[in-house]
KOLFI-21542 format. One record per residue (C-alpha): residue number from 0; residue in one letter; y, z, x. Coordinates in Angstrom, 3 decimals. Each point is the difference from the previous one (the first is absolute). Last residue first. Layout:
BEGIN
SITE    i  aa     north        up      east
SITE  NUM   a         Y         Z         X
...
END
This chain:
BEGIN
SITE    i  aa     north        up      east
SITE  309   n    16.080    -8.079    -2.387
SITE  308   a    -2.957     2.348     1.407
SITE  307   g     1.917     2.565     0.966
SITE  306   s     0.520     1.117    -3.858
SITE  305   f     2.768     1.508    -1.413
SITE  304   e     1.468    -2.445    -2.492
SITE  303   k    -3.471    -1.745     0.134
SITE  302   h    -1.526     2.917    -1.811
SITE  301   r    -1.767    -2.122    -2.910
SITE  300   t     0.039    -3.386     1.315
SITE  299   i    -2.248     1.429     3.369
SITE  298   v    -2.089     2.296    -2.482
SITE  297   w    -0.710    -3.883    -1.777
SITE  296   r    -0.746    -1.499     2.562
SITE  295   a    -2.940     1.555     1.038
SITE  294   i    -1.290     0.709    -3.514
SITE  293   m     0.310    -4.357    -0.129
SITE  292   n    -1.764     0.253     3.611
SITE  291   v    -2.808     2.079    -0.953
SITE  290   g    -0.350    -2.217    -3.386
SITE  289   l    -0.115    -3.080     1.817
SITE  288   t    -2.600     1.471     2.327
SITE  287   i    -1.790     1.412    -2.709
SITE  286   v    -0.042    -3.658    -2.001
SITE  285   f    -0.922    -1.769     3.085
SITE  284   l    -3.096     2.056     0.238
SITE  283   v    -1.133    -0.634    -3.477
SITE  282   l     0.253    -3.530     1.110
SITE  281   g    -2.284     0.603     2.828
SITE  280   a    -2.280     1.129    -2.178
SITE  279   a     0.219    -3.198    -2.373
SITE  278   i    -0.567    -1.766     3.414
SITE  277   l    -3.451     1.668     1.067
SITE  276   t    -1.333    -0.453    -3.619
SITE  275   s     0.894    -3.721    -0.023
SITE  274   v    -1.665    -0.019     3.304
SITE  273   k    -3.262     1.220    -1.662
SITE  272   l     0.188    -1.839    -3.224
SITE  271   g    -0.881    -2.858     2.305
SITE  270   s    -0.817     0.353     3.802
SITE  269   a     0.755     3.239     2.652
SITE  268   e    -1.544    -0.088     3.257
SITE  267   p     3.491    -0.043     1.916
SITE  266   f     1.663     2.139    -2.753
SITE  265   n    -2.250     2.914    -0.052
SITE  264   l     0.845     2.484     2.772
SITE  263   a     4.244    -0.994    -0.066
SITE  262   i     0.350     0.428    -3.791
SITE  261   e    -1.899     3.228     0.065
SITE  260   a     2.219     1.102     2.951
SITE  259   a     3.125    -0.668    -1.370
SITE  258   i    -0.835     1.275    -3.857
SITE  257   t    -1.639     3.620     1.761
SITE  256   q    -2.774     1.335    -0.273
SITE  255   n    -2.482     3.456    -0.472
SITE  254   g    -2.688     1.499     1.850
SITE  253   s    -1.323     1.834     2.237
SITE  252   q     1.170     3.681    -0.495
SITE  251   i     2.294     1.632     2.121
SITE  250   l     2.962    -0.591    -3.047
SITE  249   s    -2.038     0.939    -3.290
SITE  248   a     1.337    -0.718    -2.985
SITE  247   t    -2.739    -3.317     0.041
SITE  246   l     0.506    -3.442    -0.443
SITE  245   a    -3.138    -2.223     1.325
SITE  244   g    -0.450    -1.257     2.630
SITE  243   s     2.068    -1.465     3.741
SITE  242   s    -0.753     1.745     2.989
SITE  241   l     3.920     0.070     1.307
SITE  240   v     1.224    -0.531     3.464
SITE  239   l    -0.219    -3.504     0.505
SITE  238   a     0.736    -1.473    -3.373
SITE  237   v     2.808     2.941    -0.125
SITE  236   a     1.579    -1.562     3.432
SITE  235   m    -0.717    -3.762    -1.421
SITE  234   t     1.959     0.306    -3.121
SITE  233   e     2.735     1.991    -0.470
SITE  232   g     2.154    -1.015    -3.665
SITE  231   l     0.718     3.303    -1.245
SITE  230   a     0.537     1.292     3.747
SITE  229   r     2.970    -2.025     0.584
SITE  228   g     1.176     0.224    -3.596
SITE  227   l     0.093     3.852     0.406
SITE  226   g     1.589    -0.269     3.066
SITE  225   l     2.944    -2.309    -1.744
SITE  224   m     0.327     2.920    -2.374
SITE  223   i     0.202     2.346     2.037
SITE  222   a     2.908    -1.587     1.786
SITE  221   s     1.023    -0.327    -2.934
SITE  220   i    -0.124     3.696    -1.204
SITE  219   i     1.921     0.532     3.372
SITE  218   g     2.918    -2.097    -0.585
SITE  217   p     0.564     1.746    -3.317
SITE  216   r    -0.519     3.255     1.757
SITE  215   a     2.429    -0.833     2.835
SITE  214   f     3.182     1.585    -1.346
SITE  213   p    -1.710     3.025    -1.378
SITE  212   l    -1.371     0.352     3.030
SITE  211   v     2.211    -0.111     2.761
SITE  210   a     3.091     2.171    -1.964
SITE  209   m    -1.194     3.238    -1.064
SITE  208   r    -4.177     0.305     1.677
SITE  207   i     1.311    -1.512     3.164
SITE  206   m     2.783     2.419    -0.160
SITE  205   e    -2.031     2.684    -0.884
SITE  204   w    -2.228    -0.689     2.823
SITE  203   r     2.558    -0.552     2.595
SITE  202   t     0.984     3.541    -1.151
SITE  201   a     3.663    -0.093    -2.384
SITE  200   g     3.045     1.531     1.214
SITE  199   l     2.293    -1.680    -2.683
SITE  198   a     1.098    -2.385     3.499
SITE  197   l    -4.000    -0.663     0.198
SITE  196   a     0.236    -1.412    -3.772
SITE  195   a     3.479    -1.640     0.784
SITE  194   e    -1.922    -1.715     3.267
SITE  193   e    -2.472    -1.155    -2.074
SITE  192   h     1.936    -1.536    -2.504
SITE  191   l     2.616    -1.675     2.056
SITE  190   k    -2.887    -1.211     2.009
SITE  189   p    -1.182    -2.712    -2.813
SITE  188   t    -3.280     0.083    -0.136
SITE  187   q    -1.359    -3.484     1.271
SITE  186   l    -2.081     1.377     2.309
SITE  185   f    -2.109     1.779    -2.267
SITE  184   i    -0.508    -3.356    -1.548
SITE  183   e    -0.925    -1.534     3.269
SITE  182   r    -2.589     2.424     0.500
SITE  181   s    -1.547    -0.153    -3.221
SITE  180   l    -0.336    -3.708     0.520
SITE  179   s    -1.823     0.630     3.096
SITE  178   t    -2.620     2.959    -0.778
SITE  177   i    -1.020    -1.577    -3.426
SITE  176   i    -1.031    -2.902     1.835
SITE  175   p    -1.015     1.680     2.994
SITE  174   l    -2.879     2.220    -2.310
SITE  173   v    -1.053    -2.872    -1.848
SITE  172   m    -3.054    -0.891     2.356
SITE  171   v    -0.694     3.991     0.670
SITE  170   a     0.297     0.414    -3.472
SITE  169   l    -2.570    -3.080    -0.960
SITE  168   v    -2.529     1.686     2.659
SITE  167   i     0.109     3.182    -1.531
SITE  166   g    -0.771    -1.317    -3.588
SITE  165   a    -2.800    -1.949     1.537
SITE  164   t    -1.518     2.915     1.084
SITE  163   l     0.493     2.039    -3.762
SITE  162   i    -1.333    -3.274    -0.987
SITE  161   t    -3.266     1.108     1.954
SITE  160   k    -1.914    -1.946     3.351
SITE  159   g    -0.435     3.329     1.431
SITE  158   t    -3.730    -1.495     0.956
SITE  157   s    -1.655     3.052    -1.099
SITE  156   s     1.867     0.031    -2.916
SITE  155   a     0.309     3.707    -1.969
SITE  154   p    -2.533     1.013    -2.485
SITE  153   g     2.037     1.410    -1.481
SITE  152   q     3.135     0.563    -2.207
SITE  151   f     3.501     0.283     1.681
SITE  150   i     1.803    -1.592    -2.731
SITE  149   p    -1.930     1.969    -2.479
SITE  148   l     0.917     3.405     1.733
SITE  147   w    -2.984     1.752    -0.275
SITE  146   g    -0.922    -1.078     3.062
SITE  145   m     2.906     1.364     2.719
SITE  144   n    -2.081     2.034     1.845
SITE  143   a    -3.372    -2.055     0.839
SITE  142   a     1.841    -3.610    -1.378
SITE  141   l     3.128     0.739     2.164
SITE  140   w    -2.449     1.069     3.046
SITE  139   g    -2.322    -3.118    -0.597
SITE  138   y     3.826    -2.128     0.047
SITE  137   a     1.056     1.428     2.847
SITE  136   p    -3.287    -0.917     1.793
SITE  135   s     0.958    -3.665    -0.714
SITE  134   i     3.292    -0.430     1.299
SITE  133   e    -0.794    -0.607     3.319
SITE  132   k    -2.227    -2.873    -0.852
SITE  131   a     2.423    -1.151    -2.796
SITE  130   l     2.714    -0.136     2.487
SITE  129   f    -1.332    -1.745     3.106
SITE  128   a    -1.859    -3.289    -1.284
SITE  127   a     1.530    -0.621    -3.330
SITE  126   g     2.819     1.437     0.284
SITE  125   w     0.962    -1.605     3.202
SITE  124   a    -1.826    -3.278    -1.460
SITE  123   g     2.483     0.351    -2.863
SITE  122   y     2.901     0.605     1.939
SITE  121   v    -0.527    -2.827     1.953
SITE  120   v    -0.775    -2.232    -2.968
SITE  119   s     3.727     0.489    -1.412
SITE  118   p     1.353    -1.065     2.336
SITE  117   i     2.405     2.312     2.577
SITE  116   a     3.891    -1.072    -0.179
SITE  115   a     0.612     3.106    -2.581
SITE  114   l    -0.954     1.981     2.662
SITE  113   l     2.599    -1.664     2.354
SITE  112   d     2.380     2.026    -2.139
SITE  111   v    -0.695     2.925     0.356
SITE  110   v     0.105    -0.321     4.354
SITE  109   y     3.068    -1.462    -0.409
SITE  108   g     1.668     2.598    -2.243
SITE  107   l    -1.776     2.393     2.505
SITE  106   g     1.715    -1.413     3.046
SITE  105   s     3.392    -0.198    -1.325
SITE  104   a    -0.571     3.851    -1.534
SITE  103   l    -0.777     0.841     3.322
SITE  102   r     2.907    -1.048     1.409
SITE  101   r     2.684     1.075    -2.447
SITE  100   p    -1.767     3.616     0.474
SITE   99   a    -2.445     0.494    -3.336
SITE   98   f     1.760     2.184    -2.977
SITE   97   h     1.564    -2.043    -2.667
SITE   96   s    -0.889    -3.513    -0.302
SITE   95   i    -3.488    -0.036     1.800
SITE   94   f    -0.683     3.121    -1.416
SITE   93   l     0.721    -0.978    -2.930
SITE   92   a    -2.164    -2.719    -0.403
SITE   91   v    -2.973     2.038     1.804
SITE   90   g     0.187     2.087    -3.104
SITE   89   i     1.124    -2.570    -2.473
SITE   88   a    -3.220    -1.856     1.317
SITE   87   i    -2.834     3.152     0.422
SITE   86   p     1.367     0.836    -4.174
SITE   85   t    -0.770    -3.233    -1.076
SITE   84   a    -2.880    -0.888     2.147
SITE   83   i    -2.465     2.507    -1.577
SITE   82   v     0.312    -0.203    -3.883
SITE   81   l     1.006    -3.592     0.551
SITE   80   a    -3.278    -1.208     1.135
SITE   79   i    -1.909     2.252    -2.012
SITE   78   a     1.792    -1.648    -2.832
SITE   77   a    -0.945    -3.547     1.430
SITE   76   a    -3.302     0.938    -0.088
SITE   75   i    -0.473     1.287    -3.097
SITE   74   l     2.156    -2.687    -1.562
SITE   73   t    -2.732    -2.825     1.366
SITE   72   g    -2.607     2.537    -1.381
SITE   71   i     1.159    -0.274    -3.626
SITE   70   v     0.532    -3.741     0.287
SITE   69   i    -3.447    -0.403     1.145
SITE   68   p    -1.499     2.389    -2.876
SITE   67   w     2.169    -2.317    -2.665
SITE   66   i    -1.053    -3.130     1.231
SITE   65   y    -3.501    -0.248    -1.031
SITE   64   a     0.180     1.464    -3.532
SITE   63   f     3.148    -1.922    -0.755
SITE   62   f    -1.965    -3.174     1.036
SITE   61   g    -2.990     0.583    -2.189
SITE   60   q    -2.660     2.303    -0.150
SITE   59   g    -2.768    -2.313     1.887
SITE   58   g     0.772     1.896     3.546
SITE   57   q     1.082    -3.270     1.078
SITE   56   i     1.523    -1.952    -2.607
SITE   55   k    -2.245    -2.847    -1.841
SITE   54   d    -0.900     3.456    -2.101
SITE   53   a     3.310     0.024    -1.946
SITE   52   p     0.496    -3.137    -0.724
SITE   51   a     2.577    -2.026     1.426
SITE   50   t     3.228    -0.070    -0.811
SITE   49   l     1.905     2.654     2.163
SITE   48   a    -2.253    -1.756     3.027
SITE   47   p     0.837    -3.799    -1.276
SITE   46   i     3.591     0.637    -0.071
SITE   45   a     0.265     1.327     3.291
SITE   44   q     0.826    -3.695     1.221
SITE   43   v     3.017    -0.223    -2.053
SITE   42   v     1.191     3.228     0.553
SITE   41   l    -0.098     0.108     4.023
SITE   40   f     1.428    -3.032     0.143
SITE   39   l     2.793     0.730    -2.499
SITE   38   a     0.911     3.001     1.685
SITE   37   v     0.090    -1.595     3.657
SITE   36   g     2.013    -2.959    -1.446
SITE   35   f     2.827     2.425    -2.083
SITE   34   l     0.191     1.908     3.848
SITE   33   v     0.054    -3.918     1.961
SITE   32   a     2.572    -0.649    -2.842
SITE   31   l     2.141     2.955     0.010
SITE   30   i    -0.240     0.033     4.176
SITE   29   l     1.373    -3.791    -0.186
SITE   28   c     2.569     0.740    -2.713
SITE   27   g     1.409     2.355     2.095
SITE   26   a    -0.092    -2.283     3.452
SITE   25   a     1.705    -2.885    -2.103
SITE   24   l     2.560     2.626    -1.055
SITE   23   t     0.826     1.218     3.607
SITE   22   a     0.092    -4.267     0.731
SITE   21   g     2.291    -0.963    -2.296
SITE   20   s     2.646     3.202     0.926
SITE   19   f    -0.296    -1.373     3.191
SITE   18   v     0.712    -3.636    -0.306
SITE   17   k     2.692     0.507    -2.957
SITE   16   d     1.680     2.778     2.835
SITE   15   g    -0.374    -2.704     2.437
SITE   14   a     1.930    -2.425    -2.045
SITE   13   r     2.384     2.456    -0.607
SITE   12   g     0.765     0.400     3.879
SITE   11   a     0.416    -3.852     0.633
SITE   10   g     1.999    -0.347    -2.363
SITE    9   q     2.369     2.984     0.952
SITE    8   t    -0.273    -1.495     3.547
SITE    7   s     1.073    -3.532    -1.722
SITE    6   t     2.716     1.650    -1.516
SITE    5   l     1.392     1.618     2.969
SITE    4   s    -0.407    -2.683     2.196
SITE    3   t     2.318    -2.204    -2.499
SITE    2   a     2.205     2.889    -0.475
SITE    1   t     1.168     0.104     4.106
SITE    0   m    -1.355     2.396     2.087
END
């Protein structure tokens, strides 16, 4: 290769680097601009609701009295989903990555990934048409035998459309997300760590407890946070399954509501100040979701020196 052709090749390479660098910078700036634009829109549109007289807001006690029961309902539904889905997801991920035969693990992993592609309205229809009806007798038993606990206080809903049913549906929806991410993290555990633990006489479970789980802990947390984000923002499934109403401590009574479902059910017929109120509710959900993602990023960064999520 002559000096002239080498120089031209290097020049073309530098030009390509500049184009690629500019494109990636533009993409990053575009994401920030979109995020800023959404936040600005929500803040501007929410101002009328935040500054309106209390008697003009639904309920007649101001925006914060209107929003806080819905925020609590959103957090309750998401918490139920995570409490149910997290241990099952981690167990399934461990089975696929460390216990199942290769052929079974491949097929099971494909099925788990396929669950994540099912539209939320299908989960909602399943919950409303099948799960709520089938689980209603269990709610009656809980009210009769464990009604001394506030969360199981009766009378139980005869339709089964409660916040607990909504949480179970959300758990099924976030299960494939947490499972898929956890499985990939488990598979990234250095083989040297696993073999060293086994060589020291550890059983397979002890190897997983001492080598796999510590390595995967930040990745598991980030997977859970991603599932939490899905649960917080889910709309159609909750709207179909939950019989909304006033905030109640009981999980088996009709009542409670989530922010996303509140917006979806009321926005088509809203006008004037009601629109601003719903947008302000969306702003609250935006802040909660942003906070969840920031916490997840902080956890990953804190443990980046020994993280399977890097």
